[in-house]
C-alpha positions in Angstrom: 47.2 161.4 143.2 47.1 159.7 146.9 43.3 160.0 147.0 42.8 158.8 143.4 45.1 155.7 144.2 42.9 155.2 147.4 39.4 155.5 145.7 41.1 153.0 142.9 42.0 150.4 145.7 38.7 150.7 147.7 36.6 150.4 144.3 38.9 147.2 143.4 38.6 145.6 146.8 34.8 146.2 147.1 34.2 144.6 143.6 34.4 141.1 142.8 35.1 141.8 139.2 38.2 143.7 137.7 37.4 147.3 137.6 38.6 149.2 134.9 41.9 151.5 135.0 43.2 153.9 132.1 45.7 152.4 129.9 48.5 154.7 131.5 47.4 154.2 135.2 50.7 152.5 136.2 52.7 155.0 134.3 51.1 157.8 136.3 51.3 155.8 139.6 55.1 155.4 139.1 55.5 159.3 138.2 53.7 160.0 141.3 56.2 157.7 143.5 59.2 159.2 141.7 57.9 162.7 142.4 57.4 161.8 146.4 60.8 160.3 146.4 62.5 163.2 145.0 60.6 165.7 147.5 62.0 163.5 150.5 65.5 163.9 149.3 65.1 167.7 148.9 63.9 168.0 152.5 65.3 168.3 156.0 64.5 165.1 157.6 63.8 166.9 160.8 60.6 169.0 159.6 57.2 168.0 159.9 56.7 168.5 156.1 59.7 165.8 155.4 58.1 163.5 157.9 54.4 163.9 156.5 55.9 163.0 152.7 57.7 160.1 153.9 54.6 158.9 155.8 52.5 159.5 152.4 55.3 157.6 150.4 55.1 154.6 153.0 51.1 154.8 152.7 51.1 155.0 149.1 53.6 152.1 148.7 51.4 150.0 150.8 48.4 151.0 148.9 50.0 150.3 145.6 51.3 146.8 146.6 47.7 145.9 147.8 46.2 147.0 144.6 48.5 145.5 142.2 48.0 142.2 144.2 44.5 142.3 144.5 44.4 142.8 140.5 46.9 140.2 139.8 44.8 137.8 141.7 41.5 138.4 140.1 43.5 138.1 136.6 45.0 135.3 137.4 41.8 133.6 139.0 40.0 134.5 135.6 42.7 133.1 133.3 42.7 129.9 135.4 39.1 129.6 135.2 39.3 129.9 131.4 37.1 133.5 131.6 37.8 136.2 129.0 39.0 139.3 130.3 38.1 142.4 128.2 40.9 144.5 127.2 38.9 147.8 128.3 39.4 146.9 132.1 43.5 146.3 131.8 46.4 148.7 131.5 48.8 148.3 128.8 51.0 146.5 131.2 48.4 144.1 132.5 47.4 143.3 128.9 50.7 142.1 128.4 51.2 139.9 131.3 47.5 138.6 130.9 48.7 137.3 127.4 51.7 135.7 129.0 49.8 134.0 131.6 47.0 132.6 129.3 49.4 130.0 127.7 50.8 129.1 131.2 47.6 128.5 132.7 46.3 126.5 129.8 49.5 124.2 130.0 48.8 123.6 133.5 45.1 122.9 133.2 46.1 120.6 130.2 49.1 118.8 132.4 46.4 118.0 135.3 43.9 116.4 132.8 46.5 114.5 131.3 47.7 113.3 134.9 43.9 112.4 135.8 43.7 110.4 132.5 47.0 108.6 133.4 49.6 110.5 131.3 51.8 113.4 131.4 52.8 113.6 127.6 51.9 116.8 125.8 52.5 115.7 122.4 48.8 116.1 120.8 48.2 119.1 122.9 51.4 121.2 121.7 50.1 120.5 118.0 47.0 122.0 119.0 47.9 124.9 120.7 49.9 126.2 117.5 46.6 126.2 115.5 44.3 128.9 114.5 40.5 127.8 114.4 37.5 129.2 112.8 34.7 130.1 115.0 31.0 131.2 114.4 29.9 133.7 117.2 26.6 132.8 119.0 26.7 136.1 120.9 28.1 139.6 120.4 31.8 139.7 121.9 34.3 142.8 122.5 37.7 142.7 121.2 40.0 140.4 123.2 43.6 139.7 123.1 44.7 136.1 121.9 47.0 133.8 123.2 49.4 135.1 120.5 48.8 138.6 121.7 47.1 139.8 118.8 43.7 141.5 119.1 40.5 139.5 117.8 37.1 141.2 117.2 35.0 142.9 118.2 32.4 140.3 117.0 28.3 140.2 116.4 26.4 137.4 117.1 26.5 135.0 113.7 30.0 136.7 112.5 32.9 134.0 111.5 36.1 134.6 112.5 39.4 133.1 113.3 41.6 133.1 116.5 44.0 130.7 118.3 42.5 127.2 119.6 43.0 127.9 123.2 41.0 131.2 122.9 38.3 129.3 120.8 38.0 126.4 123.2 37.2 128.9 126.3 34.5 130.8 124.1 33.0 127.5 123.0 32.9 126.5 126.9 31.2 129.7 127.7 28.7 129.2 125.0 30.0 132.7 123.0 31.0 130.6 120.1 31.0 127.1 118.0 33.9 125.8 116.1 33.5 125.3 112.6 35.2 121.7 111.4 36.6 122.2 107.7 36.6 119.0 105.9 
């Protein structure tokens, strides 16, 4: 398993985009760390095998910490820049965290815009956030997790669908969808 972790970390480090991981990657990783920890408790600390296993655990922890930090930074950067992250590249845990991060990043951006326009109130923004809007898709789009933690899509070009206003705003900015205003 150590070699797999190393390969995943190396691939993640060498690519600017988030690399796909299996949905249960972190569950397997936690099991691996637990197994090594249990092995170290069973061995006499003076043996070469015990020292090797302890070194493997120390190196694995270092790699895991670097991998998780790197993926978090990529997810955070994409979220704050308003880019949609495909659920296919996220683990189950990252999907949940990403859904929690999106409203925070958007609130921060709204706060910044308000300051730059001379105000700090979020009254209108708060009302807008709770809305679901109708959009027409200009391009094909895979399924995404909305800010309300529901799955939306996949959509084909010219499909019409609903989604939270904050997600729709991101798609409009990227030229993927257009809002449909109802009168």
